[in-house]
C-alpha positions as CSV (number, residue, x, y, z in Angstrom):
1,M,11.7,17.9,-5.9
2,S,13.2,14.6,-5.1
3,D,11.3,11.3,-5.5
4,H,12.7,10.3,-2.2
5,L,10.8,12.7,0.0
6,P,7.8,11.3,1.8
7,I,4.8,12.0,-0.3
8,A,2.6,13.7,2.4
9,G,5.5,16.0,3.3
10,S,6.2,16.7,-0.4
11,I,2.6,17.6,-1.0
12,R,2.6,20.0,1.8
13,A,6.0,21.4,0.6
14,S,4.6,21.9,-2.9
15,G,2.0,24.4,-1.6
16,I,-1.0,22.2,-2.4
17,R,-3.8,23.6,-0.3
18,S,-6.5,21.7,1.5
19,G,-8.9,24.7,1.6
20,S,-11.9,25.9,-0.4
21,A,-12.6,25.8,-4.1
22,N,-10.2,27.4,-6.4
23,P,-10.5,28.9,-9.9
24,P,-9.8,26.4,-12.8
25,A,-6.4,27.9,-13.5
26,Q,-5.3,27.5,-9.9
27,L,-6.7,24.0,-9.9
28,E,-4.7,23.2,-13.0
29,E,-1.6,24.5,-11.3
30,E,-2.3,22.3,-8.2
31,V,-2.9,19.2,-10.4
32,V,0.3,19.9,-12.4
33,A,2.3,20.2,-9.2
34,L,0.9,16.9,-7.9
35,F,1.6,15.3,-11.3
36,D,5.2,16.5,-11.2
37,L,5.5,15.1,-7.6
38,L,3.8,11.8,-8.0
39,R,4.3,10.8,-11.7
40,H,7.3,8.6,-11.2
41,P,6.2,6.8,-8.0
42,V,2.7,6.1,-9.5
43,L,4.2,4.8,-12.8
44,R,6.6,2.6,-10.8
45,Y,3.6,1.3,-8.9
46,L,1.5,0.7,-12.0
47,I,4.3,-1.2,-13.7
48,G,4.9,-3.1,-10.5
49,I,1.3,-4.4,-10.5
50,G,1.9,-5.8,-14.0
51,L,0.9,-3.1,-16.5
52,P,3.0,-2.6,-19.6
53,A,4.6,0.9,-19.6
54,E,2.3,2.2,-22.3
55,D,-0.8,1.2,-20.4
56,A,0.6,2.6,-17.2
57,E,1.1,6.0,-18.9
58,E,-2.5,6.0,-20.0
59,V,-3.8,5.1,-16.6
60,L,-1.6,7.8,-15.1
61,Q,-3.3,10.4,-17.4
62,D,-6.7,9.1,-16.4
63,V,-5.8,9.4,-12.7
64,F,-4.8,13.0,-13.0
65,L,-7.8,13.8,-15.1
66,A,-9.9,12.3,-12.4
67,L,-8.0,14.3,-9.8
68,F,-8.7,17.5,-11.6
69,Q,-12.4,16.6,-11.8
70,H,-12.4,15.6,-8.1
71,L,-10.9,19.0,-7.1
72,R,-13.1,21.0,-9.5
73,D,-16.2,19.4,-8.0
74,G,-15.1,20.6,-4.5
75,K,-14.6,17.1,-3.1
76,P,-12.4,16.5,-0.1
77,R,-8.7,17.3,-0.4
78,D,-7.6,15.2,2.5
79,N,-4.6,13.0,1.7
80,L,-4.4,13.7,-2.0
81,G,-1.3,11.5,-2.4
82,G,-3.2,8.6,-1.0
83,W,-6.2,9.4,-3.2
84,V,-4.0,9.4,-6.3
85,F,-2.5,6.0,-5.4
86,R,-5.9,4.5,-4.6
87,V,-7.4,5.7,-7.9
88,A,-4.2,4.5,-9.8
89,H,-4.5,1.1,-8.1
90,N,-8.2,0.7,-9.0
91,L,-7.8,1.9,-12.6
92,G,-4.6,-0.1,-13.0
93,L,-6.3,-3.3,-11.9
94,K,-9.2,-2.6,-14.4
95,R,-6.7,-1.9,-17.2
96,R,-4.6,-5.0,-16.4
97,G,-7.8,-7.1,-16.5
98,S,-8.9,-5.7,-19.8
99,V,-5.4,-6.1,-21.3
100,A,-5.4,-9.8,-20.2
101,R,-8.9,-10.3,-21.6
102,E,-8.0,-8.7,-24.9
103,A,-4.9,-10.9,-25.1
104,G,-7.0,-14.0,-24.3
105,A,-9.6,-13.1,-26.9
106,A,-7.0,-12.5,-29.5
107,G,-5.3,-15.8,-28.7
108,D,-2.1,-13.8,-27.9
109,E,0.2,-15.9,-25.7
110,S,2.5,-13.0,-25.0
111,L,0.6,-12.1,-21.8
112,P,0.1,-15.4,-19.9
113,I,-2.4,-15.1,-17.1
114,P,-0.8,-17.0,-14.1
115,D,-3.0,-19.1,-11.9
116,P,-3.3,-17.0,-8.7
117,S,-3.9,-20.1,-6.5
118,P,-0.8,-21.8,-5.0
119,N,0.1,-25.2,-6.2
120,P,-0.3,-28.2,-3.8
121,E,3.4,-28.0,-2.8
122,D,3.1,-24.3,-1.9
123,Q,-0.2,-25.0,0.0
124,M,1.5,-27.7,2.1
125,A,4.5,-25.5,2.8
126,N,2.2,-22.6,3.8
127,A,0.2,-24.8,6.1
128,Q,3.3,-26.1,7.7
129,Q,4.7,-22.6,8.2
130,R,1.4,-21.4,9.7
131,A,1.4,-24.4,12.1
132,R,5.0,-23.6,13.2
133,L,4.2,-19.9,13.7
134,L,1.0,-20.7,15.6
135,A,2.8,-23.2,17.8
136,V,5.4,-20.5,18.6
137,L,2.7,-17.9,19.2
138,N,0.8,-20.2,21.6
139,A,4.1,-21.1,23.5
140,L,4.8,-17.4,24.2
141,P,4.2,-16.0,27.7
142,E,0.8,-14.4,28.0
143,Q,2.2,-10.9,28.2
144,D,4.3,-11.4,25.0
145,R,1.2,-12.7,23.2
146,A,-0.9,-9.7,24.4
147,C,1.8,-7.3,23.2
148,L,1.9,-9.0,19.8
149,H,-1.9,-9.0,19.5
150,L,-2.1,-5.3,20.5
151,R,0.7,-4.3,18.1
152,A,-1.1,-6.3,15.3
153,E,-4.2,-4.2,16.0
154,G,-2.1,-1.1,15.3
155,L,-1.5,0.2,18.8
156,R,1.7,2.1,19.4
157,Y,4.2,1.0,22.1
158,R,3.1,3.6,24.5
159,E,-0.5,2.6,24.1
160,I,0.3,-1.1,24.6
161,A,2.2,-0.1,27.8
162,D,-0.8,1.8,29.0
163,V,-3.2,-1.1,28.2
164,L,-1.1,-3.7,29.9
165,G,0.1,-1.6,32.7
166,I,3.8,-2.2,31.9
167,S,6.7,0.0,31.1
168,L,7.6,1.1,27.6
169,G,10.9,-0.8,27.8
170,A,9.0,-4.0,28.8
171,V,6.8,-3.6,25.7
172,S,9.9,-3.1,23.5
173,A,11.7,-6.1,25.0
174,S,8.6,-8.3,24.7
175,L,8.0,-7.5,21.1
176,T,11.6,-7.9,20.2
177,R,11.8,-11.2,21.9
178,S,8.6,-12.4,20.4
179,M,9.5,-11.3,16.9
180,A,12.9,-13.0,17.1
181,R,11.2,-16.3,18.1
182,M,8.7,-16.0,15.3
183,A,11.5,-15.2,12.8
184,R,13.4,-18.3,13.9
185,A,10.3,-20.5,13.5
186,D,9.7,-18.9,10.1
187,E,13.2,-19.7,8.9
188,R,12.8,-23.5,9.5
């Protein structure tokens, strides 16, 4: 299967069931199918969050061992792709922290731990950017602000139209216009 298929659709296409408990051999086949499908995307993600490739491989093995145990125990099978990424994220962050602590304890300077807080210049630039965006937001017409707020809350265009009693086209135009204004303010 291609790495470019959407994960949820790929899982369905792979034949992974979301039904009742399966015998261990069948569970193993399901986990192997998911491993084949998600190995590369999960590895890319783990490396992207700062794990060395060797540690990312180890975390990947731990994730799929945990998946096998999860399925063997009859736990929920809803959104297994999301479950795999959530577990990979959590285990990856733990591993990254332990690697950084080990490097710090050994006095190894090869893995510097960056200060996560922004420097004073970045703080000032961020504050100015927030102030510009807030000023643009407050200057928008009431309907445009309402559309933006509802979209930010996760409502779909049709739902926003229903809530505000406007047409779908009006929602689209409002959001497009508002986002263009916000983007222009963000560029300054």
